[in-house]
C-alpha positions as CSV (number, residue, x, y, z in Angstrom):
1,M,24.0,7.3,22.5
2,T,24.4,10.4,20.4
3,A,22.3,11.3,17.4
4,L,23.9,8.4,15.5
5,P,25.3,5.2,17.1
6,R,29.0,4.6,16.9
7,A,28.4,1.1,15.6
8,A,25.4,-0.8,14.4
9,A,24.5,-4.3,13.3
10,V,22.1,-4.6,10.5
11,L,20.4,-8.0,10.1
12,G,18.4,-8.1,6.9
13,G,19.9,-5.4,4.7
14,G,17.6,-2.8,3.1
15,A,17.6,0.9,2.6
16,L,17.8,1.7,6.4
17,G,21.0,-0.2,6.8
18,Q,22.4,1.5,3.7
19,A,21.4,4.9,5.1
20,L,23.3,4.2,8.3
21,R,26.4,3.2,6.3
22,A,26.1,6.3,4.1
23,A,25.9,8.5,7.2
24,G,29.2,7.2,8.4
25,V,28.0,4.7,11.0
26,H,30.4,1.8,11.4
27,I,28.5,-1.4,10.6
28,A,29.9,-4.1,13.0
29,L,27.8,-6.8,11.3
30,A,25.8,-6.8,8.1
31,W,23.7,-9.8,7.0
32,N,21.0,-10.4,4.4
33,R,19.4,-13.6,3.1
34,T,21.4,-13.7,0.0
35,E,24.7,-13.6,1.8
36,Q,24.2,-16.2,4.6
37,R,27.5,-18.0,4.3
38,G,29.6,-17.7,7.5
39,W,27.4,-15.2,9.2
40,R,26.7,-17.3,12.2
41,T,30.4,-17.3,13.1
42,E,30.4,-13.5,13.0
43,L,27.5,-13.1,15.5
44,E,29.9,-12.3,18.3
45,Q,30.3,-8.9,16.6
46,L,26.8,-8.0,17.8
47,R,28.3,-7.2,21.2
48,D,30.1,-4.3,19.6
49,A,26.9,-2.7,18.3
50,E,25.1,0.0,20.2
51,L,22.2,-0.5,17.7
52,V,21.0,-3.8,16.4
53,L,18.6,-3.3,13.6
54,L,16.3,-6.2,12.4
55,T,15.2,-5.3,8.9
56,V,13.8,-8.7,8.0
57,S,10.2,-9.5,7.1
58,D,7.5,-9.3,9.8
59,P,7.3,-13.1,10.4
60,A,11.1,-13.4,10.7
61,V,11.5,-10.7,13.4
62,E,10.7,-12.8,16.5
63,P,12.7,-15.9,15.6
64,L,15.7,-13.8,14.6
65,C,15.5,-11.9,17.8
66,R,15.4,-15.1,19.8
67,Q,18.4,-16.4,17.9
68,V,20.6,-13.4,18.7
69,A,19.2,-12.7,22.2
70,G,22.0,-14.5,23.9
71,L,24.5,-12.0,22.5
72,I,22.5,-9.0,23.5
73,G,23.0,-7.1,26.7
74,R,22.5,-3.9,28.6
75,G,23.3,-0.6,26.9
76,Q,22.2,-1.9,23.5
77,L,19.1,-1.0,21.5
78,V,17.4,-3.7,19.4
79,A,14.9,-2.3,16.9
80,H,12.8,-3.7,14.1
81,C,11.5,-1.8,11.0
82,A,8.1,-3.5,10.7
83,G,5.2,-1.1,10.5
84,A,2.5,-3.5,11.7
85,L,4.3,-5.1,14.6
86,T,4.4,-4.0,18.2
87,L,7.5,-4.5,20.4
88,D,6.3,-8.0,21.6
89,P,8.4,-9.9,19.0
90,L,11.5,-8.3,20.6
91,R,10.7,-9.6,24.1
92,S,13.7,-11.9,24.2
93,A,16.0,-9.0,23.7
94,L,14.2,-7.0,26.4
95,E,14.6,-10.0,28.8
96,A,18.3,-10.1,28.0
97,G,18.6,-6.5,29.3
98,A,18.5,-4.5,26.1
99,R,16.1,-1.7,25.3
100,T,13.8,-2.4,22.3
101,G,12.1,-0.2,19.7
102,S,10.8,0.2,16.2
103,L,11.7,2.6,13.5
104,H,9.4,2.3,10.4
105,P,10.1,4.6,7.5
106,L,6.8,5.8,5.9
107,R,8.2,5.4,2.4
108,A,7.6,2.8,-0.3
109,I,11.1,1.4,-1.0
110,P,11.4,-0.6,-4.2
111,R,14.3,-3.0,-4.6
112,G,17.6,-1.3,-5.5
113,S,16.6,2.0,-3.9
114,T,19.4,4.3,-2.8
115,P,19.8,5.5,0.8
116,G,18.6,9.0,-0.1
117,I,15.1,7.6,-0.6
118,L,14.5,7.9,3.1
119,R,15.2,11.6,3.3
120,D,12.2,13.8,4.1
121,A,10.0,10.7,4.9
122,A,8.2,10.3,8.2
123,A,9.1,7.5,10.5
124,G,6.8,5.7,13.0
125,I,8.7,5.4,16.3
126,A,8.1,3.2,19.3
127,G,10.3,2.3,22.3
128,S,10.3,0.1,25.4
129,D,11.0,3.2,27.5
130,G,11.7,6.9,27.2
131,I,15.4,6.5,26.5
132,A,14.7,4.1,23.7
133,R,12.2,6.4,22.1
134,E,14.5,9.4,22.4
135,Q,17.3,7.4,20.8
136,L,15.2,6.4,17.9
137,H,13.8,10.0,17.5
138,Q,17.4,11.3,17.2
139,L,18.3,8.5,14.8
140,A,15.4,9.3,12.5
141,R,16.3,13.0,12.5
142,A,19.9,12.3,11.8
143,L,18.9,10.2,8.8
144,G,16.7,13.1,7.5
145,M,13.3,11.6,8.6
146,S,10.6,13.1,10.7
147,P,9.8,10.9,13.8
148,I,6.2,10.3,14.7
149,P,5.4,8.3,17.9
150,V,3.0,5.4,17.5
151,S,1.5,3.5,20.5
152,A,1.2,-0.3,20.5
153,E,-2.6,0.0,20.6
154,A,-2.7,2.1,17.4
155,R,-0.1,0.1,15.5
156,A,-2.5,-1.9,13.2
157,L,-4.5,1.2,12.4
158,Y,-1.3,3.2,11.7
159,H,-0.1,0.5,9.3
160,A,-3.5,0.2,7.6
161,A,-3.3,4.0,6.9
162,A,0.1,3.5,5.4
163,V,-1.0,0.6,3.2
164,L,-4.0,2.6,1.9
165,A,-1.7,5.5,1.0
166,A,0.8,3.3,-0.9
167,A,-0.4,-0.2,-1.9
168,G,-4.0,1.1,-2.1
169,Q,-3.0,3.7,-4.6
170,V,-1.2,1.1,-6.8
171,A,-4.2,-1.2,-6.6
172,I,-6.7,1.5,-7.6
173,F,-4.3,2.6,-10.4
174,S,-4.3,-0.9,-11.8
175,R,-8.1,-1.0,-12.0
176,A,-8.0,2.4,-13.8
177,V,-5.6,1.0,-16.3
178,K,-7.9,-1.9,-17.1
179,A,-10.9,0.4,-17.6
180,F,-8.8,2.6,-19.9
181,Q,-7.8,-0.4,-21.9
182,M,-11.4,-1.4,-22.3
183,A,-12.3,2.0,-23.5
184,T,-9.4,2.5,-26.0
185,G,-7.9,-0.9,-26.7
186,A,-4.5,0.4,-25.8
187,P,-1.8,-2.0,-24.6
188,E,-1.1,-2.0,-20.9
189,P,2.2,0.0,-21.1
190,I,0.5,2.7,-23.2
191,A,-2.5,2.8,-20.8
192,R,-0.3,3.0,-17.8
193,A,1.8,5.8,-19.3
194,A,-1.3,7.8,-20.3
195,L,-2.8,7.7,-16.8
196,L,0.3,8.1,-14.7
197,P,0.7,11.9,-15.1
198,L,-2.9,12.2,-13.8
199,S,-2.1,10.2,-10.7
200,Q,1.2,11.9,-10.1
201,G,-0.3,15.3,-10.5
202,A,-3.2,14.6,-8.1
203,L,-0.8,13.3,-5.4
204,S,1.7,16.1,-5.9
205,S,-1.0,18.7,-5.4
206,L,-1.4,17.4,-1.8
207,E,2.0,18.8,-1.0
208,R,0.5,22.3,-1.0
209,L,-3.3,21.7,-0.8
210,T,-5.6,19.9,1.6
211,P,-7.5,16.9,0.2
212,D,-10.8,18.9,-0.2
213,E,-8.8,21.6,-2.1
214,A,-6.9,19.1,-4.2
215,L,-10.0,17.0,-5.2
216,T,-10.8,17.1,-8.9
217,G,-13.4,15.4,-11.1
218,P,-17.2,15.3,-11.1
219,V,-17.6,15.1,-7.3
220,A,-15.6,18.3,-6.9
221,R,-17.9,20.0,-9.5
222,G,-21.1,18.4,-8.1
223,D,-21.7,16.8,-11.5
224,A,-24.2,14.0,-10.8
225,E,-24.9,13.5,-14.5
226,T,-21.3,12.6,-15.2
227,V,-21.2,10.3,-12.2
228,S,-24.3,8.5,-13.5
229,A,-22.7,8.1,-17.0
230,H,-19.5,6.7,-15.4
231,R,-21.6,4.1,-13.4
232,A,-23.4,3.1,-16.6
233,A,-20.2,2.6,-18.5
234,L,-18.2,0.6,-15.9
235,P,-18.5,-3.2,-15.5
236,G,-20.1,-4.4,-12.3
237,D,-17.0,-5.0,-10.2
238,L,-15.6,-1.6,-11.1
239,V,-19.0,0.1,-10.3
240,R,-18.7,-1.1,-6.7
241,L,-15.2,0.3,-6.4
242,Y,-16.2,3.5,-8.1
243,D,-19.1,3.9,-5.7
244,E,-16.9,3.5,-2.7
245,L,-14.4,6.0,-3.9
246,T,-17.2,8.4,-4.8
247,R,-18.6,8.1,-1.3
248,A,-15.1,8.9,0.1
249,A,-14.9,11.9,-2.2
250,L,-18.4,13.1,-1.0
251,E,-17.0,13.4,2.5
252,L,-14.7,16.1,1.1
253,K,-17.3,17.7,-1.2
254,P,-20.9,16.8,-0.3
255,S,-23.5,16.7,-3.0
256,A,-27.1,15.5,-2.4
257,A,-27.6,14.9,-6.1
258,I,-24.6,12.6,-6.4
259,E,-25.5,10.8,-3.2
260,A,-29.0,10.1,-4.6
261,S,-27.5,8.8,-7.9
262,L,-25.4,6.2,-5.9
263,R,-28.6,4.8,-4.5
264,T,-29.8,3.8,-8.0
265,R,-28.7,1.0,-10.3
266,P,-26.6,2.1,-13.2
267,A,-28.9,3.2,-16.1
268,A,-27.2,1.0,-18.8
269,A,-25.0,-1.9,-19.1
270,N,-21.4,-2.0,-20.4
271,P,-21.3,-4.6,-23.2
272,K,-17.6,-5.4,-22.3
273,A,-18.4,-6.2,-18.7
274,A,-17.2,-9.5,-17.3
275,P,-19.8,-12.4,-17.5
276,G,-22.0,-12.5,-14.4
277,S,-21.3,-8.9,-13.4
278,R,-24.2,-6.6,-12.6
279,S,-23.8,-4.6,-15.8
280,S,-23.3,-7.6,-18.2
281,P,-25.6,-7.4,-21.2
282,R,-28.6,-9.7,-21.1
283,R,-28.6,-12.4,-23.8
284,P,-31.8,-12.8,-25.8
285,P,-33.8,-16.0,-25.0
286,P,-33.1,-18.9,-27.5
287,P,-35.8,-19.4,-30.1
288,R,-38.4,-22.0,-29.3
289,A,-38.3,-25.3,-31.1
290,R,-41.1,-25.7,-33.7
291,P,-43.1,-28.9,-33.5
292,P,-42.6,-31.3,-36.4
293,G,-44.9,-30.9,-39.4
294,R,-46.0,-27.5,-38.3
295,R,-45.7,-24.4,-40.6
296,P,-43.9,-21.3,-39.2
297,P,-46.2,-18.3,-38.8
298,G,-46.5,-16.1,-41.9
299,P,-48.6,-15.8,-45.1
300,A,-49.7,-19.1,-46.5
301,P,-48.0,-20.1,-49.8
302,R,-50.0,-19.7,-53.0
303,R,-51.5,-22.8,-54.6
304,K,-50.4,-23.6,-58.1
305,R,-53.2,-23.5,-60.7
């Protein structure tokens, strides 16, 4: 196999299959879940593909591989694109004589993305042998990606890192939007638009700076007073998230004063905190019921003369 296969079969669609087509690779068979009609009768075309790419969801990889294993043979490479999976789900293709591997683009790929979204991304590579690994290395480079080998033992940790870098950022951003709405009363679209340049600017700085150089905010300045004010203003569930992120930032810029502040309870409570959270305001106790016939405390009324 040269840098690009002469023919490929893409089962599942997606940006990787589009990138192969855009690069001029003949697609012997293309299938996705929205176009299932008649695809079983076309499976014979798998025999013409040097590369069989399974771009389905993680749970679907193994059953799909078993389904097509009877049409797979020597000289072919069967690869999945799942970041968290080892090569075990492709065992049926390996037993049929094919080489197996994985090519996982380290890029968030929203629906409707163009093939160019893969260019300049890294790609996690694994292979059943040295030839399979080299084939996938060459394929990644031909599609504009930088290949990085990932062992089976490190697969879960590798994918966890990828999730923290992508989905984790989105999750943290969503909590920031909610805090901004609490502070300003702004609708969600306006809050999102207001904070997005901050997030984009922080991440884009990492293209030229190391994380400790790119860090901004009170931890970067060693400002324990501001950290304490933040913790007092946030509702309880966000205080816990804020503290964890602050501890992560302290690994980049240590500060004994800030570390000490994290060991204390927030100084005040946020009146908008969710009920039951640590920073929810305390309600005053209800007034005691007065026994019947008993006068409330206070000056005695004057008698009429």
